[in-house]
C-alpha positions as a Python dict, from the first residue, in 0.01 Angstrom:
ca = {
    (1, 'X'): (0, 0, 0),
    (2, 'X'): (26, -344, -171),
    (3, 'X'): (-332, -386, -347),
    (4, 'X'): (-521, -677, -191),
    (5, 'X'): (-724, -763, -481),
    (6, 'X'): (-469, -1062, -659),
    (7, 'X'): (-629, -1331, -769),
    (8, 'X'): (-559, -1624, -558),
    (9, 'X'): (-325, -1930, -635),
    (10, 'X'): (-367, -2264, -803),
    (11, 'X'): (-264, -2413, -417),
    (12, 'X'): (-528, -2210, -251),
    (13, 'X'): (-783, -2274, -520),
    (14, 'X'): (-716, -2668, -478),
    (15, 'X'): (-696, -2684, -131),
    (16, 'X'): (-1083, -2565, -142),
    (17, 'X'): (-1201, -2796, -358),
    (18, 'X'): (-1041, -3094, -176),
    (19, 'X'): (-1207, -2941, 113),
    (20, 'X'): (-1576, -2898, -28),
    (21, 'X'): (-1487, -3288, -224),
    (22, 'X'): (-1422, -3359, 167),
    (23, 'X'): (-1708, -3200, 369),
    (24, 'X'): (-1960, -3361, 32),
    (25, 'X'): (-1823, -3691, 132),
    (26, 'X'): (-1826, -3636, 543),
    (27, 'X'): (-2233, -3553, 446),
    (28, 'X'): (-2300, -3868, 261),
    (29, 'X'): (-2122, -4067, 546),
    (30, 'X'): (-2331, -3901, 827),
    (31, 'X'): (-2630, -3975, 583),
    (32, 'X'): (-2508, -4364, 580),
    (33, 'X'): (-2459, -4408, 915),
    (34, 'X'): (-2804, -4254, 1072),
    (35, 'X'): (-2975, -4493, 802),
    (36, 'X'): (-2736, -4780, 918),
    (37, 'X'): (-2817, -4728, 1266),
    (38, 'X'): (-3133, -4710, 1175),
    (39, 'X'): (-3132, -5011, 1050),
    (40, 'X'): (-2999, -5225, 1333),
    (41, 'X'): (-3278, -5340, 1477),
    (42, 'X'): (-3410, -5514, 1160),
    (43, 'X'): (-3096, -5650, 1120),
    (44, 'X'): (-3120, -5795, 1482),
    (45, 'X'): (-3434, -5909, 1412),
    (46, 'X'): (-3333, -6096, 1118),
    (47, 'X'): (-3036, -6280, 1285),
    (48, 'X'): (-3199, -6355, 1599),
    (49, 'X'): (-3007, -6701, 1680),
    (50, 'X'): (-2627, -6558, 1637),
    (51, 'X'): (-2750, -6194, 1822),
    (52, 'X'): (-2828, -6443, 2171),
    (53, 'X'): (-2528, -6600, 2132),
    (54, 'X'): (-2325, -6317, 2121),
    (55, 'X'): (-2521, -6128, 2416),
    (56, 'X'): (-2439, -6453, 2590),
    (57, 'X'): (-2113, -6452, 2488),
    (58, 'X'): (-2046, -6068, 2643),
    (59, 'X'): (-2195, -6225, 2988),
    (60, 'X'): (-1931, -6460, 3000),
    (61, 'X'): (-1706, -6188, 2980),
    (62, 'X'): (-1828, -5987, 3239),
    (63, 'X'): (-1827, -6252, 3460),
    (64, 'X'): (-1452, -6310, 3387),
    (65, 'X'): (-1367, -5964, 3469),
    (66, 'X'): (-1609, -5996, 3761),
    (67, 'X'): (-1380, -6317, 3894),
    (68, 'X'): (-1005, -6177, 3815),
    (69, 'X'): (-943, -5851, 3877),
    (70, 'X'): (-782, -5676, 3669),
    (71, 'X'): (-599, -5901, 3455),
    (72, 'X'): (-392, -6224, 3417),
    (73, 'X'): (-42, -6141, 3381),
    (74, 'X'): (149, -6420, 3196),
    (75, 'X'): (488, -6534, 3294),
    (76, 'X'): (762, -6280, 3204),
    (77, 'X'): (597, -6195, 2874),
    (78, 'X'): (335, -5981, 2998),
    (79, 'X'): (626, -5799, 3237),
    (80, 'X'): (847, -5758, 2877),
    (81, 'X'): (517, -5627, 2681),
    (82, 'X'): (498, -5304, 3003),
    (83, 'X'): (830, -5266, 3020),
    (84, 'X'): (859, -5227, 2615),
    (85, 'X'): (567, -4976, 2636),
    (86, 'X'): (714, -4777, 2861),
    (87, 'X'): (1062, -4745, 2730),
    (88, 'X'): (964, -4762, 2376),
    (89, 'X'): (1262, -5005, 2237),
    (90, 'X'): (1264, -5289, 2012),
    (91, 'X'): (1252, -5631, 2224),
    (92, 'X'): (1493, -5899, 2103),
    (93, 'X'): (1275, -6173, 2148),
    (94, 'X'): (925, -6053, 1967),
    (95, 'X'): (863, -5732, 1809),
    (96, 'X'): (688, -5458, 1977),
    (97, 'X'): (328, -5429, 1812),
    (98, 'X'): (186, -5573, 2172),
    (99, 'X'): (471, -5290, 2345),
    (100, 'X'): (257, -4986, 2091),
    (101, 'X'): (-71, -5066, 2139),
    (102, 'X'): (-22, -5098, 2565),
    (103, 'X'): (155, -4772, 2516),
    (104, 'X'): (-138, -4611, 2376),
    (105, 'X'): (-352, -4799, 2694),
    (106, 'X'): (-121, -4615, 2948),
    (107, 'X'): (-268, -4321, 3026),
    (108, 'X'): (-599, -4489, 3121),
    (109, 'X'): (-330, -4647, 3398),
    (110, 'X'): (-581, -4988, 3393),
    (111, 'X'): (-486, -5310, 3307),
    (112, 'X'): (-899, -5375, 3404),
    (113, 'X'): (-996, -5125, 3069),
    (114, 'X'): (-692, -5316, 2815),
    (115, 'X'): (-807, -5617, 2950),
    (116, 'X'): (-1199, -5510, 2900),
    (117, 'X'): (-1111, -5436, 2565),
    (118, 'X'): (-952, -5732, 2450),
    (119, 'X'): (-1274, -5891, 2497),
    (120, 'X'): (-1456, -5639, 2318),
    (121, 'X'): (-1171, -5754, 2036),
    (122, 'X'): (-1289, -6107, 2120),
    (123, 'X'): (-1676, -6047, 2039),
    (124, 'X'): (-1537, -5835, 1694),
    (125, 'X'): (-1402, -6083, 1591),
    (126, 'X'): (-1712, -6359, 1634),
    (127, 'X'): (-1913, -6084, 1442),
    (128, 'X'): (-1632, -6102, 1149),
    (129, 'X'): (-1698, -6491, 1129),
    (130, 'X'): (-2028, -6481, 1136),
    (131, 'X'): (-2044, -6213, 895),
    (132, 'X'): (-1845, -6365, 616),
    (133, 'X'): (-2026, -6648, 609),
    (134, 'X'): (-2335, -6508, 623),
    (135, 'X'): (-2189, -6252, 333),
    (136, 'X'): (-2117, -6618, 121),
    (137, 'X'): (-2412, -6801, 136),
    (138, 'X'): (-2358, -7001, 468),
    (139, 'X'): (-2714, -7049, 711),
    (140, 'X'): (-2701, -6881, 976),
    (141, 'X'): (-2732, -7118, 1227),
    (142, 'X'): (-2407, -7251, 1023),
    (143, 'X'): (-2218, -6908, 1086),
    (144, 'X'): (-2352, -6956, 1438),
    (145, 'X'): (-2208, -7222, 1496),
    (146, 'X'): (-1857, -7159, 1336),
    (147, 'X'): (-1810, -6843, 1516),
    (148, 'X'): (-1906, -7041, 1879),
    (149, 'X'): (-1565, -7162, 1994),
    (150, 'X'): (-1455, -6825, 1975),
    (151, 'X'): (-1767, -6692, 2198),
    (152, 'X'): (-1761, -6946, 2505),
    (153, 'X'): (-1389, -7163, 2500),
    (154, 'X'): (-1279, -7079, 2791),
    (155, 'X'): (-865, -7105, 2708),
    (156, 'X'): (-1011, -6832, 2431),
    (157, 'X'): (-1129, -6624, 2720),
    (158, 'X'): (-815, -6682, 2950),
    (159, 'X'): (-599, -6492, 2627),
    (160, 'X'): (-807, -6242, 2605),
    (161, 'X'): (-852, -6164, 2999),
    (162, 'X'): (-450, -6195, 2985),
    (163, 'X'): (-221, -5849, 2892),
    (164, 'X'): (-39, -6074, 2564),
    (165, 'X'): (-67, -6033, 2193),
    (166, 'X'): (-290, -6307, 2077),
    (167, 'X'): (-617, -6161, 2055),
    (168, 'X'): (-482, -5875, 1880),
    (169, 'X'): (-325, -5986, 1669),
    (170, 'X'): (-620, -6214, 1540),
    (171, 'X'): (-792, -5992, 1497),
    (172, 'X'): (-619, -5797, 1291),
    (173, 'X'): (-537, -6090, 1144),
    (174, 'X'): (-920, -6178, 1075),
    (175, 'X'): (-1001, -5837, 971),
    (176, 'X'): (-731, -5897, 720),
    (177, 'X'): (-881, -6179, 553),
    (178, 'X'): (-1243, -6014, 598),
    (179, 'X'): (-1133, -5674, 396),
    (180, 'X'): (-1011, -5936, 125),
    (181, 'X'): (-1264, -6189, 47),
    (182, 'X'): (-1579, -6011, 193),
    (183, 'X'): (-1796, -6014, -183),
    (184, 'X'): (-1986, -5694, -158),
    (185, 'X'): (-1884, -5477, 83),
    (186, 'X'): (-2137, -5222, 208),
    (187, 'X'): (-2194, -4868, 27),
    (188, 'X'): (-2076, -4672, 353),
    (189, 'X'): (-1691, -4815, 248),
    (190, 'X'): (-1625, -4969, -138),
    (191, 'X'): (-1326, -4832, -217),
    (192, 'X'): (-1122, -4989, -547),
    (193, 'X'): (-1021, -5332, -534),
    (194, 'X'): (-668, -5267, -567),
    (195, 'X'): (-732, -5073, -221),
    (196, 'X'): (-920, -5281, -38),
    (197, 'X'): (-618, -5571, -137),
    (198, 'X'): (-367, -5311, 4),
    (199, 'X'): (-575, -5268, 328),
    (200, 'X'): (-551, -5624, 384),
    (201, 'X'): (-202, -5657, 304),
    (202, 'X'): (-143, -5392, 567),
    (203, 'X'): (-373, -5517, 804),
    (204, 'X'): (-147, -5880, 813),
    (205, 'X'): (164, -5692, 809),
    (206, 'X'): (125, -5465, 1094),
    (207, 'X'): (-47, -5829, 1248),
    (208, 'X'): (304, -5931, 1191),
    (209, 'X'): (463, -5705, 1418),
    (210, 'X'): (204, -5816, 1692),
    (211, 'X'): (236, -6201, 1647),
    (212, 'X'): (517, -6297, 1393),
    (213, 'X'): (333, -6655, 1331),
    (214, 'X'): (100, -6407, 1112),
    (215, 'X'): (389, -6313, 854),
    (216, 'X'): (333, -6576, 611),
    (217, 'X'): (-12, -6504, 564),
    (218, 'X'): (25, -6198, 357),
    (219, 'X'): (207, -6396, 169),
    (220, 'X'): (-62, -6621, 151),
    (221, 'X'): (-310, -6310, 86),
    (222, 'X'): (-69, -6244, -244),
    (223, 'X'): (-99, -6587, -399),
    (224, 'X'): (-465, -6619, -350),
    (225, 'X'): (-530, -6285, -533),
    (226, 'X'): (-257, -6467, -840),
    (227, 'X'): (-442, -6780, -844),
    (228, 'X'): (-785, -6602, -863),
    (229, 'X'): (-646, -6432, -1161),
    (230, 'X'): (-731, -6119, -928),
    (231, 'X'): (-412, -5906, -1173),
    (232, 'X'): (-31, -5839, -1031),
    (233, 'X'): (-144, -5478, -937),
    (234, 'X'): (-391, -5592, -663),
    (235, 'X'): (-128, -5840, -545),
    (236, 'X'): (170, -5686, -521),
    (237, 'X'): (-28, -5330, -385),
    (238, 'X'): (-127, -5637, -87),
    (239, 'X'): (293, -5722, -56),
    (240, 'X'): (391, -5382, -112),
    (241, 'X'): (154, -5260, 200),
    (242, 'X'): (210, -5568, 378),
    (243, 'X'): (587, -5503, 366),
    (244, 'X'): (575, -5112, 476),
    (245, 'X'): (526, -5184, 825),
    (246, 'X'): (775, -5466, 793),
    (247, 'X'): (1044, -5288, 663),
    (248, 'X'): (1002, -4976, 883),
    (249, 'X'): (1060, -5186, 1190),
    (250, 'X'): (1292, -5367, 1058),
    (251, 'X'): (1477, -5085, 1002),
    (252, 'X'): (1415, -4916, 1349),
    (253, 'X'): (1545, -5219, 1502),
    (254, 'X'): (1848, -5228, 1302),
    (255, 'X'): (1950, -4873, 1470),
    (256, 'X'): (1955, -5056, 1792),
    (257, 'X'): (2089, -5435, 1732),
    (258, 'X'): (2295, -5360, 1467),
    (259, 'X'): (2110, -5607, 1202),
    (260, 'X'): (1809, -5583, 975),
    (261, 'X'): (1530, -5801, 1155),
    (262, 'X'): (1258, -5788, 1369),
    (263, 'X'): (1401, -6026, 1633),
    (264, 'X'): (1754, -6148, 1739),
    (265, 'X'): (1585, -6484, 1888),
    (266, 'X'): (1487, -6684, 1569),
    (267, 'X'): (1772, -6884, 1572),
    (268, 'X'): (1766, -6953, 1945),
    (269, 'X'): (1411, -7064, 1908),
    (270, 'X'): (1501, -7306, 1654),
    (271, 'X'): (1784, -7434, 1840),
    (272, 'X'): (1517, -7528, 2153),
    (273, 'X'): (1318, -7701, 1870),
    (274, 'X'): (1599, -7925, 1794),
    (275, 'X'): (1707, -8011, 2140),
    (276, 'X'): (1399, -8268, 2128),
    (277, 'X'): (1583, -8474, 1851),
    (278, 'X'): (1919, -8327, 1796),
    (279, 'X'): (2236, -8604, 1838),
    (280, 'X'): (2574, -8434, 1800),
    (281, 'X'): (2733, -8799, 1751),
    (282, 'X'): (2510, -8771, 1415),
    (283, 'X'): (2537, -8400, 1372),
    (284, 'X'): (2933, -8372, 1418),
    (285, 'X'): (2946, -7965, 1544),
    (286, 'X'): (3263, -7785, 1510),
    (287, 'X'): (3430, -7685, 1793),
    (288, 'X'): (3287, -7351, 1889),
    (289, 'X'): (2907, -7516, 1863),
    (290, 'X'): (2953, -7799, 2049),
    (291, 'X'): (2839, -7630, 2382),
    (292, 'X'): (2506, -7613, 2225),
    (293, 'X'): (2445, -7976, 2253),
    (294, 'X'): (2189, -8134, 2384),
    (295, 'X'): (2409, -8300, 2606),
    (296, 'X'): (2552, -8026, 2741),
    (297, 'X'): (2193, -7822, 2883),
    (298, 'X'): (2145, -7872, 3256),
    (299, 'X'): (1769, -7981, 3107),
    (300, 'X'): (1905, -8277, 2934),
    (301, 'X'): (1948, -8445, 3244),
    (302, 'X'): (1628, -8389, 3470),
    (303, 'X'): (1474, -8699, 3363),
    (304, 'X'): (1775, -8912, 3362),
    (305, 'X'): (1733, -9214, 3544),
    (306, 'X'): (1342, -9174, 3632),
    (307, 'X'): (1170, -9541, 3599),
    (308, 'X'): (783, -9574, 3460),
    (309, 'X'): (651, -9711, 3148),
    (310, 'X'): (723, -9580, 2814),
    (311, 'X'): (420, -9289, 2812),
    (312, 'X'): (532, -9132, 3126),
    (313, 'X'): (876, -9135, 3005),
    (314, 'X'): (760, -8965, 2715),
    (315, 'X'): (571, -8711, 2872),
    (316, 'X'): (842, -8632, 3089),
    (317, 'X'): (1079, -8557, 2816),
    (318, 'X'): (1249, -8152, 2875),
    (319, 'X'): (1058, -7936, 2642),
    (320, 'X'): (1234, -7668, 2439),
    (321, 'X'): (1116, -7411, 2643),
    (322, 'X'): (1327, -7503, 2947),
    (323, 'X'): (1616, -7531, 2705),
    (324, 'X'): (1567, -7229, 2626),
    (325, 'X'): (1488, -7006, 2945),
    (326, 'X'): (1701, -7239, 3207),
    (327, 'X'): (1936, -6970, 3313),
    (328, 'X'): (2230, -7243, 3309),
    (329, 'X'): (2224, -7284, 2921),
    (330, 'X'): (2458, -7175, 2716),
    (331, 'X'): (2243, -6894, 2612),
    (332, 'X'): (2254, -6743, 3011),
    (333, 'X'): (2617, -6786, 3052),
    (334, 'X'): (2821, -6641, 3220),
    (335, 'X'): (2541, -6545, 3472),
    (336, 'X'): (2466, -6183, 3386),
    (337, 'X'): (2380, -5888, 3686),
    (338, 'X'): (2187, -5663, 3392),
    (339, 'X'): (1784, -5574, 3465),
    (340, 'X'): (1664, -5653, 3144),
    (341, 'X'): (1755, -6028, 3107),
    (342, 'X'): (1648, -6058, 2794),
    (343, 'X'): (1924, -5826, 2638),
    (344, 'X'): (2168, -6006, 2784),
    (345, 'X'): (2049, -6389, 2639),
    (346, 'X'): (1945, -6277, 2293),
    (347, 'X'): (2198, -6108, 2111),
    (348, 'X'): (2298, -6074, 1711),
    (349, 'X'): (2549, -6307, 1789),
    (350, 'X'): (2408, -6532, 2004),
    (351, 'X'): (2115, -6617, 1728),
    (352, 'X'): (2382, -6649, 1487),
    (353, 'X'): (2505, -6922, 1595),
    (354, 'X'): (2212, -7124, 1759),
    (355, 'X'): (2068, -7053, 1361),
    (356, 'X'): (2433, -7238, 1258),
    (357, 'X'): (2353, -7530, 1515),
    (358, 'X'): (2034, -7562, 1406),
    (359, 'X'): (2045, -7575, 1047),
    (360, 'X'): (2336, -7797, 1115),
    (361, 'X'): (2088, -8052, 1268),
    (362, 'X'): (1751, -8085, 1065),
    (363, 'X'): (2026, -8147, 802),
    (364, 'X'): (2202, -8391, 989),
    (365, 'X'): (1835, -8556, 1135),
    (366, 'X'): (1513, -8450, 892),
    (367, 'X'): (1353, -8709, 1006),
    (368, 'X'): (1387, -8693, 1392),
    (369, 'X'): (1311, -8341, 1254),
    (370, 'X'): (978, -8402, 1131),
    (371, 'X'): (916, -8678, 1384),
    (372, 'X'): (923, -8401, 1649),
    (373, 'X'): (730, -8126, 1448),
    (374, 'X'): (471, -8386, 1408),
    (375, 'X'): (347, -8483, 1774),
    (376, 'X'): (337, -8173, 1806),
    (377, 'X'): (73, -8133, 1576),
    (378, 'X'): (-57, -8383, 1710),
    (379, 'X'): (-113, -8314, 2097),
    (380, 'X'): (-301, -7979, 1911),
    (381, 'X'): (-580, -8219, 1960),
    (382, 'X'): (-510, -8452, 2266),
    (383, 'X'): (-629, -8202, 2503),
    (384, 'X'): (-285, -8193, 2676),
    (385, 'X'): (-212, -7817, 2736),
    (386, 'X'): (-358, -7756, 3055),
    (387, 'X'): (-172, -7371, 3077),
    (388, 'X'): (-454, -7163, 2988),
    (389, 'X'): (-685, -7238, 3213),
    (390, 'X'): (-828, -7003, 3529),
    (391, 'X'): (-713, -6999, 3841),
    (392, 'X'): (-903, -7093, 4122),
    (393, 'X'): (-648, -6926, 4419),
    (394, 'X'): (-553, -6517, 4427),
    (395, 'X'): (-186, -6522, 4224),
    (396, 'X'): (89, -6305, 4413),
    (397, 'X'): (289, -6065, 4226),
    (398, 'X'): (581, -6162, 4078),
    (399, 'X'): (840, -6426, 4224),
    (400, 'X'): (1093, -6534, 3986),
    (401, 'X'): (1407, -6478, 3989),
    (402, 'X'): (1364, -6164, 3778),
    (403, 'X'): (1121, -5983, 4095),
    (404, 'X'): (1317, -5655, 4034),
    (405, 'X'): (1260, -5617, 3674),
    (406, 'X'): (893, -5768, 3654),
    (407, 'X'): (796, -5548, 3944),
    (408, 'X'): (962, -5220, 3801),
    (409, 'X'): (803, -5350, 3463),
    (410, 'X'): (468, -5294, 3642),
    (411, 'X'): (568, -5043, 3881),
    (412, 'X'): (636, -4775, 3538),
    (413, 'X'): (385, -4879, 3334),
    (414, 'X'): (81, -4816, 3622),
    (415, 'X'): (305, -4505, 3730),
    (416, 'X'): (220, -4626, 4097),
    (417, 'X'): (516, -4521, 4367),
    (418, 'X'): (322, -4678, 4667),
    (419, 'X'): (437, -5076, 4711),
    (420, 'X'): (257, -5236, 4439),
    (421, 'X'): (169, -5593, 4610),
    (422, 'X'): (-182, -5510, 4494),
    (423, 'X'): (-133, -5474, 4130),
    (424, 'X'): (121, -5689, 4028),
    (425, 'X'): (-96, -6001, 4045),
    (426, 'X'): (-474, -6102, 4017),
    (427, 'X'): (-683, -6152, 4258),
    (428, 'X'): (-973, -6422, 4275),
    (429, 'X'): (-1321, -6309, 4378),
    (430, 'X'): (-1597, -6554, 4489),
    (431, 'X'): (-1890, -6629, 4345),
    (432, 'X'): (-1772, -6547, 3979),
    (433, 'X'): (-1376, -6740, 4029),
    (434, 'X'): (-1615, -7033, 4139),
    (435, 'X'): (-1816, -6998, 3860),
    (436, 'X'): (-1594, -6950, 3607),
    (437, 'X'): (-1335, -7272, 3734),
    (438, 'X'): (-1631, -7484, 3709),
    (439, 'X'): (-1749, -7354, 3368),
    (440, 'X'): (-1409, -7381, 3218),
    (441, 'X'): (-1409, -7803, 3376),
    (442, 'X'): (-1744, -7851, 3093),
    (443, 'X'): (-1783, -7688, 2861),
    (444, 'X'): (-1529, -7590, 2602),
    (445, 'X'): (-1364, -7691, 2240),
    (446, 'X'): (-1214, -8026, 2270),
    (447, 'X'): (-948, -8119, 2062),
    (448, 'X'): (-1066, -8349, 1898),
    (449, 'X'): (-1363, -8200, 1712),
    (450, 'X'): (-1121, -7921, 1626),
    (451, 'X'): (-923, -8225, 1431),
    (452, 'X'): (-1211, -8353, 1289),
    (453, 'X'): (-1326, -7978, 1142),
    (454, 'X'): (-960, -7962, 1038),
    (455, 'X'): (-987, -8263, 849),
    (456, 'X'): (-1278, -8220, 717),
    (457, 'X'): (-1239, -7918, 585),
    (458, 'X'): (-967, -8031, 401),
    (459, 'X'): (-1159, -8383, 240),
    (460, 'X'): (-1461, -8053, 124),
    (461, 'X'): (-1153, -7879, -34),
    (462, 'X'): (-1045, -8195, -205),
    (463, 'X'): (-1427, -8203, -376),
    (464, 'X'): (-1459, -7963, -739),
    (465, 'X'): (-1765, -7817, -617),
    (466, 'X'): (-1724, -7725, -270),
    (467, 'X'): (-1399, -7611, -382),
    (468, 'X'): (-1348, -7204, -364),
    (469, 'X'): (-1059, -6934, -309),
    (470, 'X'): (-1180, -6798, 13),
    (471, 'X'): (-1232, -7144, 178),
    (472, 'X'): (-838, -7282, 72),
    (473, 'X'): (-724, -6951, 216),
    (474, 'X'): (-865, -6979, 551),
    (475, 'X'): (-775, -7349, 553),
    (476, 'X'): (-375, -7303, 473),
    (477, 'X'): (-417, -6998, 654),
    (478, 'X'): (-491, -7273, 954),
    (479, 'X'): (-279, -7479, 889),
    (480, 'X'): (-4, -7259, 899),
    (481, 'X'): (-114, -7128, 1244),
    (482, 'X'): (-66, -7499, 1384),
    (483, 'X'): (215, -7618, 1206),
    (484, 'X'): (443, -7338, 1243),
    (485, 'X'): (493, -7270, 1590),
    (486, 'X'): (582, -7621, 1676),
    (487, 'X'): (817, -7604, 1364),
    (488, 'X'): (1016, -7301, 1480),
    (489, 'X'): (983, -7375, 1853),
    (490, 'X'): (744, -7578, 2065),
    (491, 'X'): (379, -7707, 2082),
    (492, 'X'): (119, -7473, 2277),
    (493, 'X'): (-250, -7460, 2274),
    (494, 'X'): (-203, -7083, 2275),
    (495, 'X'): (3, -7067, 1931),
    (496, 'X'): (-277, -7265, 1755),
    (497, 'X'): (-585, -7086, 1917),
    (498, 'X'): (-575, -6852, 1638),
    (499, 'X'): (-630, -7131, 1411),
    (500, 'X'): (-924, -7209, 1554),
    (501, 'X'): (-1209, -6965, 1393),
    (502, 'X'): (-1011, -6980, 1033),
    (503, 'X'): (-1097, -7396, 1027),
    (504, 'X'): (-1397, -7315, 1154),
    (505, 'X'): (-1496, -7071, 873),
    (506, 'X'): (-1318, -7318, 614),
    (507, 'X'): (-1533, -7593, 712),
    (508, 'X'): (-1863, -7443, 705),
    (509, 'X'): (-1780, -7271, 364),
    (510, 'X'): (-1691, -7636, 233),
    (511, 'X'): (-2054, -7769, 329),
    (512, 'X'): (-2196, -7524, 182),
    (513, 'X'): (-2246, -7563, -186),
    (514, 'X'): (-2391, -7214, -329),
    (515, 'X'): (-2051, -7098, -493),
    (516, 'X'): (-2005, -6981, -860),
    (517, 'X'): (-1674, -7021, -1012),
    (518, 'X'): (-1505, -6792, -826),
    (519, 'X'): (-1544, -6877, -509),
    (520, 'X'): (-1827, -6628, -375),
    (521, 'X'): (-2250, -6667, -329),
    (522, 'X'): (-2507, -6647, -595),
    (523, 'X'): (-2846, -6514, -584),
    (524, 'X'): (-3064, -6639, -889),
    (525, 'X'): (-3308, -6289, -964),
    (526, 'X'): (-3637, -6397, -1087),
    (527, 'X'): (-3744, -6284, -1397),
    (528, 'X'): (-3395, -6168, -1485),
    (529, 'X'): (-3176, -6248, -1739),
    (530, 'X'): (-2867, -6208, -1561),
    (531, 'X'): (-2711, -6340, -1158),
    (532, 'X'): (-2507, -6115, -961),
    (533, 'X'): (-2373, -6183, -668),
    (534, 'X'): (-2552, -6154, -341),
    (535, 'X'): (-2591, -5845, -119),
    (536, 'X'): (-2584, -5893, 240),
}
């Protein structure tokens, strides 16, 4: 019989030691967690104003959930997300980060639960805004004021209640910036600076898979680390961690579409942007691109012969969205009978063709491109977009040309075998719907105020004693959120909403003068020979 008293292997010893260390760290974390829980009442008492404001935001969200049941389904997008969550195939129009989130929520069989979780995300965004500003020595009232648009703007509430990716993307984006900019993390989680940079980059990369508009920000994060002289290791860690999910998704995408990319729509969207100014007599495209000219598209003739003053005629001009989604444009011809409409229109070949036309148009008419982009950016601050208002009547189920596709998306996602009329629409319950409809007409974050916040933040950055690395990063991120959508497609206030908390935070930081040369707060400690960063 073999003897059983052989010495343990080195691998077993290492595993036992690792288990002991893990258990010790778990016990320490549990103790610190209990300490934090017992400290919560004291924290709330020190931040009464913000806690009261946060409570009001919570009540407002509960009224929204009671008024609009189960959630808001937006045009084609919400149905695309649900379809992708069921089939788990890369979408040609947008990355599937939000579809993965919906796939995780699918077993709960409730759109209302998804909307409720997104409302919690909205509250979490406000908490992060406040916490970061307090950490950087902004007064409590100023930090509360910066978080107020997220808590009370009805357009923010509308997006949180919609089956759309914006709230999740904003949460991930802001979490990345908070991890990066928080001067002294709590002792319950105080990893090395390289790890924090990697976590910030990873969160920003994942946000890019939810909403591609955030993709440039993880490059800004690395640039911020270099400018702050944080070292190549931290900047490289942020870039590598941010690129990891993007590269993984691109490889997965290539197995379906044969191209290493996140979508096959970037060229098509940029083509739709050029429809606002392109003149083929100036561009002189080759024969295979002439079908993409504006005068060849049905949307071009929608306002021909319209009379009225120049302003009304400008408002009546077809937007890039009309060129993009018109079923009679070159993108959708010849007509397709496929169930999934985007799979036919957004192919790699069509995307390459559209990109070729768009590059030629911009190179031939750079001033025209700059003009339309500037006009759309200005619309962000003029309160002209009414698409994010809550309805005052019940919204029926899908009634568009893609009815069968939309109905199948809802049926497969929710798993209902019965008729879906009650599950495809949004029901308005009174008197809650009446209360929200009245609220949104009286209280919102005006575009003019938004513009003043952006301008004041920029002016503050020009003053050396008010300038800080954190304020520059936040303001630049807000600028990207505002400019990029208009540059690559068209104006929609939904695209600019993530810039609101960033701009408010940047403005709050430049208004606070208590910064050291590295952009963080400092606290003079009595009877001490040195100054140390102030704890939260």
